[in-house]
N, C-alpha and C positions, 0 to 999 in steps of 0.2 A: 471604500471598497476593503474587504476584508482579506487574509491570508488564504481561506477557503475560497474565495472567490476567484482568485489568482490561481491558486492551485486547480480549479477546477479548468480553466481555460488552458493552462499547461498541458494538463493530462490529456486533454479533447485533443492538441495539436499533438502531442506525443504518439497517440494512437494513429491520428492520420501518417505518420512517419514509420508506423509499423511496430511501435513498442506496445506489446501487449498488455501488461499490467505495468504502467508505469508509478513509478513512487516519486515523488518530488518531495524534496524538503526546502522551507524556505526558512530566511531568516534576515533581519533589519540589517544593512549594512553599517558597519561601526563609524563609518565617515558619512555624514548624511549628503554630503556632494556626490558621492556614488549611487545616489538614489534613494528609494522608500523601500523596495525590497529586492532582496538577491537570493539567486540559486544558483548550485554546484552540479545542476541535475545532467548537463552536457559531460562533465568529466564523469560520472557515476555511469553514464551510458555508453562511454567510449569503446569499451571491452566487449560490450552485446551487440553493437552497432559495427564494430570495425570500421570506425572513422575517427579523425582527430578530433577532439572535444572541441577545438574552436569551430571546426567546420560545423559542428552538429549545433551549438550555439549559434552560428550566423544561420541556419537554417528555420530554426526555431524563430528568430527575430523575424526574420521574412515572412514569415508563415502569422503572425500576430502583426495585424494593420494598428496603425498609430489610432488610438480613440478605443480601440475593442474593452468594452467593459471597464472604462475608466483608466484605462491605461494610458499615460501621457506619450511615452516614450520606453523603449527596450535597447539596451547598450549591453554589445559584447566587451566584456572587460579580461585582460592578462590571457590566461590559458584556456580559459572557455567559460568564465563566469558570464551570467546573466542578471543584468541591474535593471530592476524598472523604476520607472517615476509615475506617480499617479497623478491626474487630473485634481484641480481641488474641488472639485465637485465631488468626486471619488473618495477624497479623504474625509470630507463633510460628511458623506453618507453614514459613517462610524457613528459620528456623534448624534446623527438621526435615528439608526437603529438602539443606539442605547437608550436615548428618550423614550422611544418608542415601547422598548420591553423593560424597562425601569429595574425593577430588582430582581428580574428574571434572565436580566444579560450576564451570560457565560453559563447557563443552566443548558443542559444536554438531555438527550433521552438515550445516552449509550448504554445503558444498564438495562433499557428495556423491562426496568420495572420486575429484574429479577431478584430474589431473596438472597440476602449475604447475612452471615451473622458476624459480627464483632465482637469478640472477647477482648476486655482488657481491664486492668487494674488488677482483678482477682487477687486481693491480699488476704492472708490469712486475718481471721478476727483475732489477732494476738497483740495490738497495738496501736498506735496512729499511725497513720501514714506516712511514709518517709518521703525523699526526694526521688527516688525512683519511680515508687508509685504516682509522684506527681507528673513527672517528664512521661509517664506510661499514660495518665489519664489524660493529658494534654494531646498527646499523640495520636491515643485511639478516637478521642472524640474528633478531632481534627479530620483524621482518614474517614470516620463514618461521616462528616460534614462534606467532605470531598465528593464521596459515593454517592451522596444523595444529592448534591449538585448536577451529578453526571448520569442522573436517571435510576440508579440501584436503591430497591426497596431493603432499608438498613434496619438490622435489628440488635441493638445494644445489649450486651449481655456481662453481667459479672460473676464468676464461679467462686462461690464460698468455700475455702476450703475448711470447714468445719469440724473434720475429722482426720484421727490421725494423730502421731505422736505430738505435734506441735500445740494442741489442744490439749493432751493432756499436760504437759510441762507448764501452760498457762494455769489451767487449775491448782496444779502444785502450787505454783508461785503465789496466786490468790491466798492459796488456804495457810501457806506460811504468813503473808502480811497479815492473814484474819488472826492467826494465833498471836502474831506479836501485838496486836492490837488488844488482846486479851490479857497482854502482859506475859504470857507466857515464850519461853524459847523455843523459836522455830526458824531454820535456815531455809531461806529460798536456793532450791535446786542450781547446781552450776552451771545447767546449761539452761537456766528457766529465763523469767524476764524480771529484770533488775529495776527498771526506770519508774518515776513517781505514776505511772499511770496505771500500773497494777496495783502501785499502793493505794491510788485513790478507789480503784474497784473494790478492794478488801475493805476499805473504809466504808463505802456504800453500802457493801453486802454485810457489814457488821451491824450497821445502822436498820438495815431493813430485817434482819434475822436475828440479832441479838446474841447472846453466846448459845445458842439453843444448840450448837456444833461442837462446843467446845470440849466434852468428852468423846466426841464420834466423828472425827472431821474426815475421815476416809470414805465411808460409805455414802450414805443417802448425803450427807453435808458436802462432800468433794462434788457428786453429781450436780448438787444445786450451784454450787460454785461454777463449775463448768458452764452451765447454762446460762447464768447471771452475768458471766463475764463475756461471755460469747456476745450476748445480745447487748450488753453494755457498750462494747466495743466495737460493735457494728453500727449502732447509733451513732458513736463519733466519727466512724470512718463515714457514715451516710451526711452527718452534720458538714464535715470537710469537703466531700465532693458536691454536696448540695452549694456551698460555699464558693465552689471552682468553678461552678457552671457546668458541672459534669452529671449527667442523669440518664438511668438506664431503664430499657423496657423490662428486663428479667433479672432477677437474683437466683441463681441456680446453686443449690444447697449440694456441696459434694455427700454430706448424710443421707441424700435422699437417693441417694445411687445404691446405698446398701438396704435403707428402710423399702426400696421400691423392688428391689432384687436384682437391679441391672448389673451389679458387679457380679454375681454368681451367675446370672445369665450369659455373661460374657465370657465368663470363663468356661461355661460348657459349651458354647460356640467354638470358642479357640480350639478346646479338646477333639470338637470333630473336625477339625484340621489335619489332623494329624501332624500339626506342628509342636505340640505339648509334651514335654517329658519331666522326669523326677530326677533330681540329682542332690546329693547330701541333704535329704529331707526336704527339699523346696522345690515349687513346681516353676518351670522354666517355660519360655517359648523362643523358639527359633529365629529371633528378629533377623539375623546374619543372613539369612535367607531373602531378606528384602533391602539389603543395605546397611543395615546396621551393622555396628565396629566388631560386635560380638552378643549372643542370646542373652537374654536378661529374664531375672526373674521375676515371676509373676505375684508367687505364694510364697514368703518366707516359711522357714523350718517352722517356727512358732505358730503357723496358720494365719498369720496378719497379712493384709495384702500390702504389696508396695505401691509406691505413688503412681507407676506405670499402668497397673489396671485398672484403678479407677479414671485416670486420665483416657485411657481407651473408651472404657464405656461409657464416658461423659460426651467424647466426640461420635461414638455411635450414636447417641441421643438427637446431636446437631444433624446430623445427615437425615434422620428418620424424621426429624422435625420438618424435614423440606428444605434444610439448608444444604445443597452442594455446592455454596461457595460459604468458605468459612476463612476468617483472618484470626488469629490471634497476635496480639500485640503483647510482650512478654519481654523482660529485662533479658541480657546476653547472659545471665547465668543459667538459664534454660537452654542453653546452645546444645547441651549434652542431652536434651529431652526430646529433640524434634526428629532426628532419626528413630528411635525407638517407638514414639507415639505412632509414627506416621507407619512404620513396618509393623506395628500392631493393627493397623486400620487394614494394612492391604492384606494381611493375612484372612481378613473377614471380608475381604470383597472390594474394599471402597477403593477409589483410584488413586495411583501414585501421586505422590506432592501434596496431599489433603491432610490437615487445612494448611492453609497458607502462614507464615510466621513472619511478624515483623520484630525482631530484636533490635532493643535500643542499649547504647551503653551508660553508664553510670555519670552520676552529678555529683559535684564538689563544688562547693561555696567559697569564694575566697572575699575578703576584703581587704583593703590597704596592703595584696599581696600577700598576705596570708590564708591559710585554709582554716575555714568555719568548722566545726566538728559537731559540737555537742549541743544535745539541748536538754535543757531541765526537765521536761514533759516525759522525754522518750528515755533519758538516763545516757544512751549511748550512741545516738543518731539524731541528725537535725531531721525535723518534720516538716511536712508541706505547709501543716497551719502556721509555723514558724516563720516560712518563707512568705506567705501571702500576708501577714499579718505586719511584715517588714517593707515590702514594697508595692501589695496590691495583687488583685487577679489577674489586671491586664499585663502587666508587665511580666509576671511570672508565666502565665500560659506562651507569652511570645517568645521569652528567652528559650522556654523549654522547646519551641518548636523551630527556632532559626537556625539550626544545624540538622545535619543528617542524622537518622537514628543510629546509625551505628558509630558516628563520631562522639567520643567523650565531650562533656559539655561542663564548660568551667563557669561557672553563675558567678558572674562578678557583682558584687552588691553596690559599691562606687558607680560602675556604669549603670545599674539598674535605676538607682536614685537620682542619677543626674536628669535635668529638666531643661534639655537642650536637645538640637539634631543630632549630636552625639549617641543620643539614647534611639534606637530604631523605632521602639513604643511611641515615643514622645512625637517624634519626627512624624509618623505615620496618622497619629491621632491628631497632631495638630494641625497637619496638611487638610484633613476633612473639615475640623473646626474653623480654619481660615477661609474654604470656599463656602461654607455655609454663612460666616460672616459676612461675604460678599453677596452672597444671595439675600441675605437679610437687608443690606444696605441698598439693595437694588428695590425693595420692596416686595422681594418674593416670600410672604408667608415667614415661617420661622427659620428659613434657611434649609428646610428638607424637601423642597420640590411641591408635591401634590398638585391640586387643580389649580392653585394661585399660579403655579407656574406652567402649566399646561401650554400655554399660546406658545410657548419657546419652540414646540415643535415645526412651527411654521417660520423658523430662522431661515437667515440665507446662509446656510452653511458653507457655501462655495467663497465666501467671503474670509474666510480662516485660512489666510494663506502665508502667513509669519512662519518662518522655520520652527520657532520655539512652538507655534502651537500645532503645526504638522507633526512635530516629533512626540508632545504630547499624545495627540489623537492617536498616533500610530500605538503608542503603547497602552491607551484604554483598549484599542481593536485588538492587542494578543491577550485580553483576559480570558474570554472563550478557550483560547488554546491552551494557555496557561493551566486552567482548571482540570481540561482533560489531561495534560501532561501528568500533573500534579498527583490526579487519582489515579492515574493509570501507574506509577512509578510509587505510590502511597508516600508520598513526598511533601508533605506541607511547608517544609522548608523553601520550597519553591515560590511558595504565597507569600512568605517574610521575604525574598529576596525582591520580588515582584513588588509589593508595597514599598521597599526602601527606594527602589530604582524609582516608582511611580511619583512617591513623595517629594524625592528630590528634584524630579522635572518639574513637579505641581510649584514648588517654592522657587525655581528659576522661573519658570512663567510669571508666577506673582511678581518677582521682583524687578523681573524685566519690562514689566508695563509699570512704572511707576510713575503718576501722572506728572510729576514735576519733571523727572529726568526724560521719558520718554512718553509723552502724552499720546501719540499716535499708537501706541500698545497697550493702551489703559484698558482694563475689562469694561469700566463704565465710561466707554467712549460717548463724546457730543454725540456721535453721530448715531441715530436710533437705530438705524439698521446693523451698524457694525455692532452695536454695544449690543443687541439683542442676541446676534451671533455668538459672540463672546460669552454672554450669559448663558446659552445653550451648551457650551462648551464648560463650563463652569458646573453646571447641573450634572452632567454626563461625569465629569470628573468625581463630584460627590456620590453619585450610584455605585460607581467602579470601585473608588475606597470603601464606601460603607461596607458593599460585597464582599471585597477581599478581607477587611477587617472580619465579619461576620462568619466567612469560611472557618477563621481561627480560633471562633469564640470570643472575639475581644470587641469591646464596646467602641461605638462611631462617635463621640462626643460632637456637639453642636456649638458647644464655647469651651472654651480654655483659656487658663491664665498666659498672658501675654510677656515674654521677656522683656524687662524695661527698654532695651536699644530695639526691638523688632519694627521694623517697616510696616505700619498699618494703613498705608494711603487710600487701598481699596475699601478697608474694612469700616464696619459698622463702629465708629468711636463710640457711640452709647449704646453698641450692642442690641439697637432696637431700630427697627427702619424709622428715619425721621417723619414727624408729623408735617404737614403743609404750613408754611408760614401762617401764623394766628389762628391754625387749627389744633386740634386734640387729638391725644392718643390714648390708649388703656393706661399706659404709666400715669400721664398727665392725671388721669381719672382717679389713680392710687392703687392700681394693680399692676404690679411687676412682674408679668409673665417670664421675663430671662431669669429673674431671681430665684422663681419657683422653679425652672426648669433646672437652676444649679441644685437648687436644694433637693431634687428629684434624682439628679444623679448623684449627688452624696451619699443616699438611702440604699442606692440599688445593692450595692454589696452585701449590705445588713440585712436586706429583705432575701436575697439569695441563700443567703447561710442559713436560713430557718425554712428552706424547700426539704421537703421529705419525698419517699419513693411515689406518694400517692399525689403530690401536686403536679397538675398538667400544664397550668399556665406560667407564664413569665409576669415581672413587672411592666406594667403599659399596656396590658389587656383591658378591654371594656368591662369583663367579667372575671372573676378569679374561678379556674376550674380545678377541681379537686374529686379524684375517684374515691368511691366508698370503700374503705378496706374490707377484706372477705373474711375477716377471724370471727363476727359475732354471727351466731346462729339466726337469732331473729333481731337484726340491728332495730335499733329506735335512736335518732338524730335528737340531741337537745340543744336549744341555742338559749342565748341571752345577749341582753346588751344593758352598758353600764357605763358611768363617768367616775371621775374621782372627785368631784364638788369643785367645792370653793378650796381646797387643797391647792389647787393651781395658784391663788392668790399669794401662798406662802413661794411658790416656783418663781413666779414673777419677781417676787422681792428680791431673793437670792441669787438668782440667776441660774440656779440649778434644775434642769428639766428633764434629766434621765430618770429620775426615780419617779415621776408621775407618771412616765410611759411604764415602768414596771407595775407600779399600783395598778394600773388600767389592766393589764393583761392578768394578774394574779388574782383580783377582786373577779373578774369575769371567771377564771377558771374555776375559784372555789364556789361561784354560783352554780354552775353545773356539775361540781363534784357531788355537791349534794344529793343529786339525783342518780349518782352511781357512775356518772359520764367521764370519760378521759377526753380531752381535748383535740379536736382536729385541726382546725384551723381558726385564723383570727383575722378581723379587719378593722381597721381604726380609720376615725373623723376628726382631723384636724381643723378647726376654722380659726381666723385671726384677720387683724386689719392689715398687717401688713408682713410678710416672710421675713422676718430676720436671719442672716447669716447664722448658720451654726445652730439656732435654736431648734427648727425642724429636724436637722440630723441628729441633736441630741436628745429629743423626745423620741423620735424611731429607734434610736439606738438603745434606749430603755425597753420600748418595747419588743424589739428585736431579742436582746438580752433574755427579757422574761418567756418570750415565746421559746429560745431554744431549751430553758430552762425546764419546762414544761412539756417539752417533745411536740410543740405546736406550730404548725406553719403560719407564718405571715403571708396570707393570700393575697392582700391588698390593701387599698386604701385611697383616703381622699384629702387633699389638703387644700381648702377653699379659703380665699383673701377677700374679705368684705370689708372694706376700709371706712366706712360708714356706719358699722354696725359694730365694731371692738374698738377698744382705745389703743393707743400704741403700746406695743411692748406686751400686749395680753394675747390670749386664745383660749378657746374651749377645745375640750378632748372628748372623746366617747369611743367606747370598743364595742364590738359584736364578736360573738365567740359561736362556733358549731361545735358539738361533741357528740360521743356515740358511746352507747351503752346495748348489750344486749338486755331483751325486753326482760329475760329471767332475772337480770342482777339489777335492774331499776330498782331505785329506793325511793317509794312512795310514802312512807310512814303506817303502811299498812301492817307491818309486823309488830309495831309499836304497842306493850301493853303495860297496863298498871303495875307498877312496881320495878319496872325497868329503871335502868342505872345511868344517869348522866354524866359524862367525861368530857371536861372542859380541856380545850388547847388554847395554850398562850399565846397572845395577839404581841405586835413589836411596837402598838403604841396607838393610836388614833386610827392606824390604819387608812380611811377614805372618808370617813364620817365623823359630823360634828365639827367640821372648821368653822362655820359661820361662828358659831358659838365661841369656839377655841380662839380665834382670831380677835374676838373683841376683848375677849377677858384679855389676853397676853397684850396686844398691841396697843390698845384702847385704855383698857382699866388699868392694867398694870405698869402700861408705858415701855413696855420693852420694845427693841430691836432685834432683827432676826440675828444679827451677831454677837447679842449680849448671852451671857451664860444662863442658861434655863435654871431656875431655884432648885437647890438642892440636888442638882445633876450634873455631871462632867461633859456635858455638852451645850452647845450653843443651842438656842433656840431655834434657829432653823434646822439644824440637824435634827433636834428631837420631833418636829413637826412634820420632817421630810421623810421620817423613818419609812422603809418601804413595806406597804402592805403584803403579807406573807401568806405564800401559797401552802397549801395544807396537800397537794397531791401527792409529792413524795412519800409523805409517811403514811398517809390513808389509803394508797393505792392497794397495797398487800390485803388492809381490812375489808375493803370494797372487794375485792375477787375472792377472797376466802369467806365472804357472806357473813363476818363476824358482827358487823353494825346493823342496826335497824333502821336508823334516818340520821341525819346528818344535818346540822344548822349553822349555816354560815353568819355571823354575828356582825351586821352592818349597822345602818340607819333603823333606827328603833331600837337597839340593844338586844339583851335577851328577852327582856318582856316584848318585843315587837316581832322577833324572828323565831324563838323558840315553837310558838303556835302553829307556825306555818306548815310544820312538818309533821304535826301530832293529828290523831284522827280525833273525830269530833267527840267532846265529851271527857279527853283526857287532859291533863294539866301538869304543872310540874311546880316541884319547891327549891329552889335554889338557897343554898348555905353559902352565904357569902364568908363565913370564917374558914371554908375550906381552901381557899387561896390569899394570897398576899396580893392586893390592890395595887398597881403598878404606881411610882409616885408622880407621874405626869399627871394620872387623873387627882392626885388627892390635892395635889397643887392647883390645877385649875379649880377644882370644888372651892378652896380655899381664897383663892384669888379673888374669884367671880360670887362668892356667897352662893353656890348654885344647891339646892336641897338634892338629898340623896337619892329620891326618887327620880328626879330629872336627871340627873348624873346618868343611872342606870337607862332610862328611857332615851337618850342620847348619845352616850358613847357604849363600847364594847367592854369597858372598864376591865380590859386585861384578858378577855376571853373572846379568842376569835372564831374558833369553830367548836360547835357541841356535837358529841356523838352519843347517840343513844344503843344501849347495849344489854343484854340479859344481865341479871344480877351476878351469875357466875362466871361473867367474861371482863367483869369491869375490871378488877384488879390485874388481872393479865393483861388487858388492853394499854391499862396506864403503864406498866412495866415495858411492855414493847414500844411504846409511844417514847418513853425517856432513852431507852436504848437507840433511837433512832433521832436522838438530838431534842427531842421535844419538852417544853413544859407540860406537863399534863396532872390532871388531878380527878378525885371523883368530885362531881360539882352537884350532886343531888339526886332526885329520883323522880319518877311520872307518877302521877297522883290521879285520881278521879274527880279532881275538884273542877275541871274545866276551863281552869285559868293557870297563868305562872304567877307562883308567890316568892318573893324575895327576902328572905329571912333575914 
């Protein structure tokens, strides 16, 4: 029986007593001997009914017969409290309801599907996200989640302040670093941005644009730097938010308010109100008419708008888009803007109090009792990325949420790192993992319910009569009311409080049922009826804990490392359901599902960090969902699949696995780049005999890193265990990529003409081809090991052979977009003779001048050690050329110079001929 049901009974009785609109507040007594539920309603009605509260309580008691709706007894206590004790069957009904509703337990339709826009983070694209942005991201996302749980139609929105003085300061700061990079004297403005992030942006701009803005960095050059910096820093912010599991439905640009005439339109509408006046050359609005402390300037004397004006225009668009409920989650430093924005909106006829504001206080980080202040990346503040890398996403989100927004938050790193019940995140997650382990030990699937646990719904729940069981069930039953209360108050910290309380009760209930000390209280009781009832309670605990964690955006792990002294008497000691005596299970057959699940958990954050605004699905979906970007007029999807060949054998020998993951992505990126496409998303397939601890995580870390570097979402993948197929410690790896190109920019070789020039771009080494021959030469013929020095090189054999396959996307994207290149050839298996003809029109060939570049030492040594003929070397290896671009003769020298400015090794390789074949001189 839930609180809502008891409230319904009480309200009916009070109406019989003449109370027109009864309001009943219920709570659980602190002392369990006082009953299960208590109310002070008699005392609150004493003045209304003009009777002593105890007399009112006694009448209520008399009007509720014992056994009504599962109420075992009603007692009057003290001056007029009413204490209710429930029947065991009524208590058990809560468990039945949880099992029936599953992950929907706690959801409601309070919001009636009304639209509400929640704006949060809304960081200026002038640097990395700081801790305030991080707290705001966690808070805004959790508020959205609570609203969704209570039936609201939530629209998550990020307002980009990409116009105004702060963007000019960013551009000026990048310009100064750009000029410094050219060896010129230039100072970053005193009020500019001094962190290394801006230096990195300037270096990337220099690599992309070269020194073309050396003489005139203030005109078009400054404009290009501004656009480049904003887009680059937006990508960095998106990356951090995606990794933090925060995603938005819409990104609204401040600049669009000017471009679309919204700001001017707002000025005209305000002028018509008669509340606008001019003073000292500026345009003012009489916001004091609507409760603001003073009137506000809309347009400064120099003609530029204050922040106030676009803020009003932006919120008008929210109202006009149908969002008559709007919530802004912002830092406490925005306190002064609340009254003025609301006043401006009231002047335009919008209701008082629109929008609603949630203001949060600052975050400071401490370690060893001392404040931690600075980030090497940002220069003068700690970043969200710093904190997440230090303690992880789950801990960071929870700590940001566990205090009221209006309270200053001290983030204690020592506390956050603690792996014990002292850490509330660990405590809650471990409680979930613990009940999953109990369910596994009972043979209920993987510990997460499902069809295999459906028969628990028929359990005799009235058998759950122990005090610890009743108390725990009461807490579980409070979850729906908790969600309603937290949503209404915009208070995710209440969910944190609930999780800590519930996890504590779960642990106490678990330890009370130690089979050795208290066999009668054991969950896995020998009596099948009692065992089944307690397993039903265990599943109910799992459902509620998982739901509460999901509200906060925190994972609910099914397995976690145990502390050495942990009591695990109920848990599955092998983390797998035991096989019948003499029988078999999947693990004994060679497939360890639990180890695979742990590996999956280990890569979740890596995958999440690659998500972008078009990624619609998360890890674990049957299919990856990705929205087609709308920035191409005539979009064409380009796909490719590839592997890394026997380069994997070198990874097996060295135990270094991340580099092959990077190679896989870069190889695929280059394959679609030759058709002019930019990558959208990537999928991987890893097959192995046995999942080794750390191996999968290392491979996927390399894949995820390359995906981030190439601006590509890691949308999904598959890890297959095939113990009878692969040797121990070995695996195979394949990748699948999809990219996008506008049909008008598609590179298909049709523009190539005889006389065009070939420009070569340097490789890092063997890339991903020719390893079967290379390994035979190095390991068998030369007798070298992976740790031996490679001849004539200052690296080990393993290091040389595992060099990462280069991605040419950053260097060539500007050329593809400008239409400079007429064709591109990725030099992979088959070398130059096998790959260049693939992009040439029929009848055309090429002449390659081998004296135009210095063939790297690794290829010369391989040829000498293996006695490999020159033609065979060119047919198997890339020979130091990873990509070939075809350009018009008058573009060749300029292209070489631009590529070199971007840090590439580039040279004129040869020319297109009419011979129909590739000739290597």
